[in-house]
N, C-alpha and C positions, 0 to 999 in steps of 0.2 A: 612151861613149854608143853604143848599138847601131846598127849600120848598117841602112839601109832595104832591105827585101827584099820579094819578092812573097809572097802568102799560101801558095802551094803549095811554097815552098822548104823543103828538109829539112835544110839546114846553114847556120849563121850564126856569124860571129865576134862575140863580145861582149867589149868592153874590149880589153885588150892580151894577155890570157893564156888566156881561156876560149873554147871553141867549143861552140855548141849543135848538136845533131844528133838526127835521128829516123830510125830504120830502118823499112823496109816491114813488118817482122815485128812491130813494136810501135808503138802510137800514143803512147807516152810519150816526152817529151823527155829527153835526156841531156846531161850536161856533160862536156867533155873538156879536159884541160890536161896540160902536161908539166912535170916537176920533176926536175932533175938527170938528164936523159936518160931518165926513166921516165914512161910514160904512165899517167894516172889517169882512169878513167871512173866515172861514177855516174849512177843514174837520179834525175831530179828529181821523179818520180812525179806528173806533171801533164800533161794534154792541152793546156792553154792555153799558147800562145806568149807571151802577155803575162806570165803568172806565171813561165814558164821564163826569160824575159829578166831579170826582177827577181831570181830566185835566182842566175842566172849572174853578174849584176853584183855581188851580194853575195860570191860566191866569188872573183871577180876582185879585189875590194877587199881581201879577207882575204889573198890571195896577195901583192899588192903591199905590204901592211903586215907581211907575215911572220907572220900569225896563222892561216893556214889549215893544218889537219891533215887530209890526205886519208884517213888511216887510220881516223878516227872514224866514217866512213860505211860501213866494212866490218864485217861480222858476225864477231865473235870465235867461234872454234870452241867454246870452253868455255861461252860464254853461249848459243850455239845449242843445245848439248846439254842444258843445264838447262831452256831453254824447251821443247824437245822432250819431255823427261821430264815436265814439268808438263802438257803437252798430252796425253800418253799416260795419265797418271794419271786424267784426267777421263773416260776412255773405259771405265772399269770393268774394267781388266785385273787379273789375279790378282797378289797381292803378290809371289809367287815370280817371276813373269814380269817384274815391274817391277824386282826386284832384279837379275835377269840383264841387263836393258837398262841399268840404271844402272852396273853393274860393267863390262860390255863397252865402253860408250861412254866412260866416264871413263878406262878403261885406254887406249883409243885416243887420247884427248886427251893423256894423259901421253906416249905414244909420239910423237905429232905434235910436242909441245913439245921432245922430245929431238932431233927433226929440224928444229927451228926453224920449224915451221909453226903459226902462231898464229891464222890467220884461216880461215874456212870455205872461201873460194875458193882456198885453198892445198892442199885435200885432192884432189890430182891422182891420176891413174892410177898414176904412179910411186910416190907415197907409199903407196897401197894395196897395190901389189905388194911394196914393202919391208916393210910390216906383215905381209903374208901370209908372207913369208920368215922374219920374226922369230918369228911364232907357231909355225911348223913346226920351227924350230931351237932356240929358247930359251924361248918362251912370252911372254905379255904382261907389261908392267910391273906391279910389285906396288904396290898402294895399301892402306896400312894402315887407312884409314878406311872402306874398302869390303869388302876381302877378309877373310872370317872365318878363312880358313886360308891365310895368305900363302905358306907353304912349298909348298902344292899348286899355286899359280899360276905357280911358276917352271918347271914342267915343260912340255915341248913339247906343243902341242895336236894332236889328231888331225884328219883331213880334214873330218869332219862339224862339229867345233867351230869350226874355222877358217872354214868356209863360213858358219856361223851368225853368227859375230862380224862378218864383213865384210858380211853381209846386213843386220845392224843399222845399220852405217855407211851403206849405200846407202839404207836407209829414212830415215835422218836427212837425207840430201841431197835425197831426193824431197820430204820434208816442208818443207825449207828453200826449195825452188823454189816450192812452193805458197804459202808465206808471203812470198815475194819477198825472202828474206834474201840470196839470190844471184841474179844475172841469168841464169846458165846453169849447166849441169852442169859442175863443175870436173874431173870424171873421166869424160868421155863414152865413152872407148874401153875402159874397164875391164870385165872379165867376171868374175863370181864363179867360184870353183873348182868344178869338177864334183863332183856328189855321188858318193861312192864306194859301190859295192855290195859288201857283205861276203859271204863265201862261205857263212856260216851265220848266220841271224838268228833261229832257233827252237831250242828245246831238243828233244832226242830223247826218246822215251818213257822210256828208261833214265835220262836226266838228270833228267827231271821226277820220277821215282820217288825219285831220290837227294835232290832238293831237298825233296820232301814228307816225307822222313825226318827233318826238322828236329826236334830234341828239345823245343824250346820250343813248347808247345801254342798259344800266341797267334800266333806268327809262322807256325807250320805251317798254322793256319786261314786266316791272311791270304794266304799264298802260294796255298793251295788255292782260296780265294775269288776271287783275281785271275785265275787261269787258267781258272776256270769261268764268269766273267762278262765278262772283257775290260775291266774298269774301270781307270781310271788310278789311280795310287797316291794322289794327292791326293783323288780322289773317294771312295776307300775310307776314308781318314782322316776325312773329314767326314760319313760316314754315321751317322745316328742310328737309334734303334730305330723311330721313327715313319716312317722311309723304307722300311721293310720291310713289305710286304703279304703276310703268310703265306697268307691265303686266296686272294688273286689270284696268288700265286707270282711276284711281281715286286719289283724294287727301284727306287725313284724317286730319280734324281739331280736335285737341284733346289737353287736358291739358298736360303740360310738364314743365320741369325745364331747365333753361339756362345751357348748358354744360360748360360754361365758368365761370359765376358768381353764378350759383345755384339759381337764382331768379325764383320764381314760376309764371306760367301764366296759366290761364284758359279761355276758350272761353266765350262769352257772354251768360248769363243764366246758365253758368256752365256745359253745355252739349256739347259733341263733335258731329260730324256728318261726313258723307262721301259725297263728291261732285264729280260727274263724270267729266272727262276731255275730251273735244273734241280734234280733231286732232291738230289744231294749239296750243292749250294750252298744250297738251302733248309734242309737239316739244319744246316749251319754257321751260317746266320743265326738259326736257332731256338735253338741252344745257346750262341752267342757271348756274349750279355749275361748269362748265368747267373752268371758269375764276378765281376760288378761291378754296382754300383748307378749307375754313371755313365750319362749319356744316350747315349754313343757306342756304336755297334755293336761296335767294336774299341777299347776304352779302352787307354791306355798302361799298361804295367806299373808297379806301385808302385815308387817309388825316388826318385831325385834330382829328376825332373821328371814327376810324375804328371799325368793329365788326358788330353787328346786325343793320340792317336797321330799322329806326324808322318811324312811321306814319307822324311825323312832316316834315321829309325830303321829303316824297312822296307828301305831301300837298304843300310844297313850290315849288317842281319841277313842279307839275301840274299848280300851279298858274302862274309860270313863263312862262310855255308853252302856257297857255291860253292868256296871255298878248301878246306874240309873234304872236299868230295866230289871234288876234283880237276878241276872243270869250269873251263876256262880263260876262256870268254867268256860274256857274258850280263848283263843287268840286269833290274830290275823291269819295264821296258817290254817286254822280250822275252816275258814272259808274255802280254802283250796281243797280240803277234804270234802266239804259240802258239794263242790263242783264235781269232783271225781265220782262221788257216790250217786249223785243225781244223774249224771250222764250215763253211768254204768247201768242204773236201774231203768233208763230209757232205751237200753239196747244199743248204745253206741259201741262200735267195734273197739275192742280193747287195744288193738295196735294203733288205731287212730288216736284213742285217748292217751296212749303213751306219748305220741307225738305232740298232742295238744299241751300236755303237762311238762314236756321237756325232759322226760325220764329216759335213761339209757337202757333200762331193763324192764321187762314186763312184770317181773316180780314186785317192783316198787309200786306199780299201780295197785296191786293187791293190798299193800299196806295202807293205801289211801282210801280204799273202799271200806267204809265203815257204816253199814246200814244199821238202823235202829231195829228193835225187836218187831215193832209193828210193820216196818217196811218189809221184813222177811216173810211176813204172813200174807202180804198182798199177792193175789193170784193163786193162793193155795186152794181156794174153794173150787177153782176150775180144774184141778187135777183129779182124775178118776183113779184112786188107789186100788179099786177092785180089779182093775186090769192087770195088776201085778200077779194075780193068781192064775194058774194054768186053765182052770175051768172057764174063766171069763174069756180067755184067748180062744178056746175050742168053740164056745158059743158064737164068737165073732165069725169063725170060719164057716159054721153051719148056717147061720142066719145073718146076712149082711146088715149093717146098720142102716136104719131108715134115713132117707135124705131129709134135710131141714125143711120146715114148712115153707112153701113158696119157691123151693128150688125146682128148676126145670128138669124133666126126665130126658134121658137120651133119645127116646122115641119122639119127644116133642121138638127136638132140635134138628132131627134129620129131615131132609127134604123129600 
């Protein structure tokens, strides 16, 4: 029987084993008891003291009869991951993005199981640091039902991949906190690895020329179209003939359904946009559909899997071309960096460039602007650094600068 207490009391003993308590930070009542020297706490998810007492009495009776299992009230990590993936699928994410989420989180569940961490509240900062070390030295665990290429997954991951994997785990924890699957962050002191800045993230003009020397006309046009428009590889693969406005000289990136399979596709962030086409890009868009009757702007080559071109094919084609040209670094996404860097160096308004690239924030454009050292030096010889000194400024006031040779004087232009 519960002891009699005042209404403003925040702690109460119920029965022989359970204690009710409520913290100033939360209006919910919680139950606490000890079993074999270990403390167990759980939220009763009620503001009512009367309901909290009834639930606590039930827990106390189960403990006395040996029928209470405190673990059943803790969220299992594997179950939380599946609930999270179900929640993310309902937000219109791309199928490829969902595959990455599923693979990364299920591989983390496998690693946690190896470390005997079964519950969500056991994902501590120490566990995340151990997983970070595992990824850098050995790579994630191999899952045959998720990994399409298990041999590739056994390789150590790079800094960017490690950061993205652990970022997904942190997003899972934040989602679990909102859903009250855990009372507090189990890894409050953990910080994600810092983003590494590569020395070179764009192709030089000579490397671009070597890439565009691709013998296959399809992939040569795709590479050229990507560097002239800044589109993502997935966006190019889903372009149809109807997305090209030859008269308006633009390409429309917009949601659509596959005319063959009915599969739905939406752009990143769920928003469409209009990207202008320069002369060379317009010429590629005009001649690309001539070789096929398929609805796609760049249909897949005839063979084992005809139909829509996929990003995986483009990535493999570029990797092969880079090896042939002796270029050590770069991916399809590097062409998007090339577009952003070139357009910015040509003085294109950054707000327009943000719209062209489909970014939501102007700060993201800065991460894509990756000029080479020699590019930063262009135009430096035209800057008169002597004018930074006050003496030069005074001289300019006393003696106006002479007009350029051939410039008309004011007296010559007056009638």
